[in-house]
N, C-alpha and C positions, 0 to 999 in steps of 0.2 A: 504494500500500500504506500502510495506517495503522500508525503506531507505537503500541505499548501503553506504559503507564506503565513496565512492566518493561523494555522496550526502551530507553527514555530514561534510566532509572536506570542500566542496564548501560552504555550509551554514556558517560554522564557519569562514572560511577565508574572505568571502565577508562581513560577519557581522563586523568583525574586521576592514576591509578596510573601510567600510562605517562609522563606529565610528571614525576612524582616520581622514577621510575627514571632518566629522562634527566637531571634536575637533579642527583641524587645522584652518578651516574656522571660527569656533566659537571664536578663539583667538581675532578676530577683536572686540569682545564684551568688551575687555579691553579698548577700546576707547568707553566711555559710550554712546556717541550720536549715535553710530552705532547699538545699541541694537534692534531697530525696524526692521532693515534689516537683522539681523543674520539668522532668519529662511529661508529667501529667498536665501541668500548667501550659507548657508550650504546645502540646498536642491539642489541648482544648481550645486555646486561643487561635490556632491556625486552622482548626476544623472547618469553620464556615468558608474560609478561602478555598480550601481543597474541594469542598462540596460545590462551590460555585464553578471551580475549574472542571469538576466532573460533568457539568452540563455541556461542556465544550469538547469532551473526549468522545470521539466516535470511531477511533481506530487504534489498533495496536501500536504501541510505541510512545504515546503521549505521556503516560505515567513514567515510562522508562526515561524519557528526556528529563522529566521533573527529578527523578531519582539521581540521575547523573549530575545535573546542575547542583542540586542540594548537597550531594556528597562531595563534589569538588570544592564547593565553597567552604564546607565545614572542615575538610581535610586541609585546605590551604590556610585556614585560620587557626590551625593548631589543635584540632580535635583528633589527630592521629589518622594513619592510613587505613585503619580497620573500617572506618566509616564508608570508604568507597565500595569495596566488594559487598559489604553487608547491606548498604542502602540500595545498591543496584539489584541485588538478589531480592530484597523485599519489594522493590518496584516491579520486578518481573512477576512475583507472586501476586501483587496488586493488579497487574495487567491481566493475569489469568482470571482473577476474580471478576474484574470488570467485563472481560470477554464472556464469562459464564452468564452474565446478566445482559448480554447483547448491547452493552454500553448504554442501556436505557433503564437501568434498575437503580433506584435510590438505595435499596437495601444492599446491593452489591457494591455500590460506591462507598457506602458507609463502612463495610467490611474491608474493602481495599485500603481505605485510609487507616483503619484500625490496625491492619497488618503493617502498613508502610511506616507508621509512627514508631514502630519498634526500633527504627534506625537510631533513635536517641540513645539506646543502650550501647551502640557502637561508639558514640561520642564519649561515653563514660568508661569504656573498657580500659583505657590507660590507668585510670584511678584504681582499678581492681587487679589488673594483671601485671602492672609495673608501678606499684604504689610508691616505692622508694624513689624511683627515677622521676615520677610525676611530682613528688614533693620537692625534689631538688629543682625541677623545672619551675615550680611555683615560687620557690625562694629566690631563684635567679631572676624571676620576673618581678620581684619586688613585693610579693605578698608577705605580710607579717606572719610569723610563726603562730600567733594566736588565732588568726583567720584559718590557717591550715589545720590546726588542732581542732577547732570547732567544726570545721567541715568534715573532717574524717571521723569525728566522734559520732556523727549521724550517718556515716557511710561504712559500716562494718563490712568485712569481706563477704559475708553471706547475703548482703542486701541487694545485690545486682538483680536477681530474679524478681523479688517483690517490687523493686523500683520499675523494672521493665513492664511488669504486668499492670502496675498503677499507671504507667504512661499509656499503655494500650487502652485502659479504661478512659483516660483523658481524651484519647483519639475518638473513641466510640461516642462519648458524651459531647465532644466538640462537633463531631459530624452530625449528631442528632440535633444539637442546637442550630447548626448551619441549615439543616433541613427545615426546621421550624421558621427561621427568619428569611429563608430564600424560596419560599413556596412558589411564588410567581415565576421564578426562573426555572424551576423544575417543570412546571406546567408548560411553559413556553418551549422547553426542550423535549416535551413529551416523555418525561421520565416518571415512572411509577414505582 
């Protein structure tokens, strides 16, 4: 399937919009005790933007473009290289879910987003699999030891899975909120 200029513009604009929502909501992470909730908050805040984007997806590859752009931005801004293959894989799974709904199902779009937002755990991986190195990186970046201690006090080694699942819940609820506020867009796109 060929992409039109409109497809590429939509994919690019919505990718940037979703990254901006993630970054703005992610600023709460500068309050160290909020770190476990950041994936939930970010996914919830960006949910309506993704659901609006889903009204423009009508072919395979549109969500993959989103995944590639989002993963490159996060990788280039210091979130680690894990985010690239992880996000691309989740975008491909999201593509499959959208295709199962014929690109016209709100329910499938909501689940595609819920799966896609799991990419936030790839952003957090360095904190869990290379903790000492990550702490050194934070110290070198000028973060005070008190900030680091508070942040890691709420991020025990076992917490990655619960944080990931909580992020998926944020995605599901954010998509649901998006559906409720964007009803006319779904009707115009003939999505049910």
